[in-house]
N, C-alpha and C positions, 0 to 999 in steps of 0.2 A: 613501495608495497601497497597492495588494495587489502582494504576489510572488508567483508560480507557482514552487515547482520542487519535482525530482525529490529523494529523498534515498535512501542502501543503510545500511540499520541496520546497524552491526558489532556492539554492545554495547547491554545494556539494563541500568544502572547502579542503577536500585531505583522503586519504584512507591509512591510516596504523597508525598514530598517533606516537608517539615517540618509536624509534627503531624498525620502520616498523610492529607493533603491528597490528591485525585484527579489525581495527576498521573502521568509515567512521565517519566525524564530517560534519556535514552540517548546514543549515541554514533553516528555517520553522515557519510557520506562522498555530497557531490553526486554524484549518478549521471548518467552514467556512471563520474566520476571526478570529483578534486578532492579539498581537504585536510579532514581529518577535525573534526568538532567536535561539541560535547556541547550538545542541546538539552533543553528540557522541554517537556511537552507534554498540555495538560489533556485532562482524561476528554471533557467537552463539547464538545472540538473533532475527536472521531473521528467520522466518517463512515461509513464500511462495516464499523468494524470493533465487534465484541461488546463489548469492554471494553478495557481498557488493561492488563491481566494477560495477555490474549493476544496483544501487542509482542514480537516475537523477534528477534533478528538472521536476515540474509541474509533480511531481506525490503523492498521496493521501496517507498517511500509518496509519494506527491504532498502536496505542503505549500502551504498559501496563509496567506502572512505577511505583517502588519503591523509592520515594524521587528524586533523580536526575537519577540514574540510570534505561536504558531501561530493562526491562525485558523480551521482546517480542516485534519486529516490525514484521505486518505483511501489505502485500502491498492490499489496497484497489483499487487503479483506476489509470489512467493517463490520460493527457492531447492526447497522440498519442498511437495509437494501437501498433505500433513497440516497441517503449520503455517499455510497458506495456509486449511483448511477451518476449523481451529479458531478464527482469527480473524475470518473472515465472518459477517457480520451473516447473520440465516436471515431475515428478512422476504422475503415474496415483491416480486417487482419489477413486479408488477404482480395486481389482482384476477382477471384472466383474462387466459390469452396464448392468438392463435390458434395456434401451431404451437410445436414446443418449444423451448427457448431455449439458451445455452450458457453455462454458468457461470464455468468457465474451461479454458484450454487452455494445451499447451506451445509454446512455442518453440524451438526447438532453437539456431537463432541466440542469444539472450539468455540460454540456458541455465536458463528459467524459468517456473512455472505464472503464467500471466497469468488478471487476474480481467476476466471480461467476455467480449463477441464480438469476433471477431478483423473485421481490418477485411476488406469484403467485397469479390468479384472476382475472377478467375480468373487465377489461384489466389489463396486467402483469403490475406492479412498480418499480420502481428504488430501490434496497435496500438502498442504500443514502439517496435520498431526498423524496422518499414516493409517486412523480408522475407516474401518466400514461406514459408508454413507447408508442409512435406515431408506 
């Protein structure tokens, strides 16, 4: 059974693991709040993140877990735009777009740069917190 949850990265401990493996070990808290825990994520589990070396503190990740194992880790947001852009995969979303597409946006309520498009409507709302974007 899979469990999906959001975590806020507080500290990155190391990249590699035992004998230089392909992992990142970090401390994180459940988002928006909770008790800090230490997690190890295999690079193969990274979804829209270029590589494990770009994971940094003050990132919001969505994890799909099976027990203690992280099956998928997806970058949702970051405090700083530069941190977000360094970590995002540059692969195109679609071969050809009919119109411009929003890659990231700023939510003042969350105080984060969020990956992807806001929820449509009038006004548009943040995909994380659901509050109207200014």
